[in-house]
LUMLOBA-254136 format. One record per residue (C-alpha): x, y, z; residue in three letters. Coordinates in steps of 0.5 Angstrom, whole numbers, plus 500, padded with zeros to 3 digits. Each point is the difference from the previous one (the first is absolute). Example, Ala and Ser with C-alpha at 12.3 -4.5 7.8 and 13.67 -1.06 7.14 Angstrom:
525491516ala/502507498ser/
//
This chain:
387464602met/497501507leu/505494503asn/506505497lys/497506502leu/501497507thr/505497500ser/504507498phe/497503505val/502496505arg/507500497gln/501508500tyr/495500507asp/496505496met/494500504leu/498498508his/493499503pro/497507501gly/503503494asp/496505496thr/501498493val/499506494val/501497493cys/501505495ala/495498495leu/499503493ser/496495497gly/505497495gly/501492501ala/505500505asp/497505505ser/494496499val/503494501ala/504502506leu/493503503ala/496494500phe/505495502ala/502504506leu/492500501tyr/500493500leu/506499504leu/498506506lys/497496505asp/506494500lys/505506500leu/497504505gly/499507497ile/495505499arg/500502491leu/499506497glu/502503494ala/502507496ala/500503494his/503506497phe/497503494asn/505504497his/496503495his/504499494leu/495496495arg/494504501gly/494496500ala/504493501glu/503502506ser/493502502asp/497492498arg/507498503asp/498503507glu/492498499gln/502493498phe/504500507val/494503505arg/496495497glu/505494501phe/500502507cys/493500501arg/500494497arg/504496506tyr/498506506asp/508502499ile/501507504pro/502505494leu/505506501his/501504493val/504506498gly/501504495ser/505505497gly/503504493glu/506496498val/505505496lys/506497497ala/507501504gly/507499499glu/499493499lys/494500495gly/492499501leu/501493503glu/504501505ala/496506503ala/494496500ala/503494503arg/504506506glu/492503501ala/497493501arg/504498505tyr/500507504ala/493498500tyr/501493502leu/504502506arg/495504503thr/495494501ile/502497507pro/501493500gly/505496495lys/499501492ile/500493496ala/502503492thr/499494495ala/507500497his/501493497thr/506496499ala/499502492asp/501507503asp/506498504asn/503497493ala/498506497glu/503505505thr/507495500val/501502492leu/498507500leu/505501506his/505496495leu/499505494ile/500506504arg/506498504gly/501496507thr/503497506gly/498494505leu/495504502lys/496503493gly/501492499leu/496499507gly/494502496gly/493502504ile/502500507thr/494495504pro/499504506val/502507500asn/497504507gly/493499499lys/500498493ile/499492499ile/500496493arg/498493501pro/499498493met/507501499leu/501493499gly/494499496ile/500501492thr/495503495arg/497494497ala/499497507glu/496506501val/496500495glu/499492501ala/498502506phe/495506498asn/496495495glu/500495505glu/496504505trp/496504494cys/503507503leu/499506494arg/506505499his/501506496ile/506502496glu/504506500asp/500503493ser/507503501ser/503493502asn/499498491glu/504506499thr/507500498asp/502506502ala/503498507phe/506496501leu/497495504arg/495499496asn/505499494arg/504494504val/493497503arg/497500492his/507498497his/506498503val/497496505met/495495495pro/507499496leu/504498506leu/494495502met/500497494gln/507498503glu/498498507asn/492500501pro/502501508arg/504506499leu/495504504ala/500496507glu/508498499asn/503509499leu/495501505ser/502494505ala/507503498met/499507502ala/498498507gln/506496501arg/504506498leu/496504505arg/502496505leu/508501498asp/498507500glu/498500507glu/506496502tyr/505505497phe/497506503ser/500498506arg/507500500gln/500507497ala/496502506asp/505505504phe/497506504glu/505505496thr/504499494leu/506497502pro/508504499thr/502500492val/505494502glu/495496503thr/496501494leu/506497496lys/500494503asn/493498500leu/498495495his/497504494pro/493497501ala/500503507val/503506498arg/496502494asn/494499504arg/502505506leu/502505495leu/493499496glu/497501507arg/504506502phe/498504492leu/493498503lys/500504507gln/503505497asn/496502494gly/501495494val/493498501arg/501494494glu/508499500pro/502496493glu/506497499glu/505506497asn/498504506his/502494505ile/506499495arg/502507501ser/500500508leu/504494500glu/506504496ala/499505505leu/503494505ile/505499495tyr/503507499ser/506502501ala/498507502lys/497500507pro/495506498ser/498497493ala/493501500arg/494498495ala/493502498ser/493497499phe/493501499pro/495505504gly/507504501gly/504496505val/507501500thr/504494504ile/507502502thr/506495503arg/502503506ser/507496501tyr/497494503asp/493502500arg/494501494leu/496505502glu/495505497val/502507498leu/496505503ser/495504495lys/502506504lys/504506498glu/507502503ala/498506505phe/502507497thr/504505504glu/497503506val/503505505glu/500498508leu/500506504pro/504500506arg/495499505lys/494496498gly/499493496ser/498498493ile/498494497asp/502495495leu/497494498pro/500495505gly/505505505leu/499506504arg/506505500val/502504506thr/504506501cys/501503507glu/506504504ala/505493502ala/501499508glu/506496499ser/504497494ile/496494497glu/501496494asn/498494496ser/497497494ala/494504501asp/502506505thr/505505498phe/502506505thr/503505494val/501508500ser/497502494pro/502506495gln/494503497gly/493497498ser/499492502ile/497496494thr/499493499leu/500497493arg/502493496pro/507498499arg/503503493gln/505499496ser/507501503gly/498500507asp/506498505glu/501501508met/505497505arg/499494505leu/505497505ser/502496494gly/502506495gly/496504495thr/496496495lys/494502495ser/493498502leu/499496495lys/506495502lys/497501508leu/493498498phe/503494496ile/505498505asp/494500505arg/496496495lys/494504500ile/496499494pro/500505493ala/493500501ala/500504507gln/506504498arg/496505498gly/495500507his/506501505ile/501508502pro/506503499val/501506505val/503506497cys/502508502asp/504506496glu/506496501gln/498493498gly/498493503ile/499500507leu/498493500gly/496494497val/494496503tyr/502493502ser/508502499ile/501505505gly/503507500pro/505502496asn/507501505leu/502506496asp/493504503arg/499497507thr/500505506ala/505499504glu/497505505lys/494504502leu/496504498pro/498495494ala/494496497val/497493501thr/496497494ile/497494501arg/497495496phe/493497503ile/497493496lys/493501500lys/495495503glu/497496493ile/
//
């Protein structure tokens, strides 16, 4: 087992001379084997060995017994020990997941590389669990050998080899009573599914774990092909190989608040790409809405369209992302963000309303048609200020003034839109 462990460590470049390695030590057979193997190899590898134990307090006196066993084990072999504890409560994914998250959160606070005792059997079970729940190539890659500061040196070693190693070195360990229950899906796979499959092939765990490692390499390759700084245009996405496109879409969802994208989420996003509607949209978990804005996919802002507000004849007001000023005109100036007009009565700023229209150089058109012509995404149209007085529309920000209402001579006022610095 020591030779296989050393070979696996070197294959994945896990350790270097001078590294501090903290073994996650529960007291179970696998973690005891890993801690003792690293103890035997620490001089050869040139590492400093420590250990860490997290007491979840889930099994009362049994949890305290585990902690005491680990303390005695580390004292016997003079291994420095870190001990953490916490009250764990079941979250959305259940008690087992909550306990794992609490344990890893503690381990990551400890300086050094964290070695966990996952075996080839654990990896095989993980692959089967992913298959049961539904997965892609990433899920079939099983447990990651190296994940940041977390290393898993025993992924190439079977549980049978661990048991033989512990027997050879007369190493005691403790049993976690929760491993015997069938309350958890992993335990049901371990107790019932794996034994049936291993009747067909006793080397199933090794084979599945080796397959997972090969598929993980394939996944890394495809992920690199999908390494774009920003999400490409819709047309580019259509022309990408589906394997690359799917990874890009999954990453886009994660970056924008969908923590664990599923297959149906990726298919929904893909449907936007192929939609005939240039402003199609789809909703995702976490209140995330993504819209097709012509040739781009964008996350829909959660802000509401602003309400009608009065603009003083001399002064300014703030809108989201904009400052709007009004002052006596010194000259006639008209553009997409500056209007020189002669208002009748009060000046107001409001969102577009049904039936709004204005005249530009090409004639009179509805604002809806003008927004479509300029390919302004539907999600943004309710946030574009329309400038009005008591006789109608004076102009629209980003489009220009209503040519029926521009001032031909002074006195007049100049209304100016200024983008705020973000």
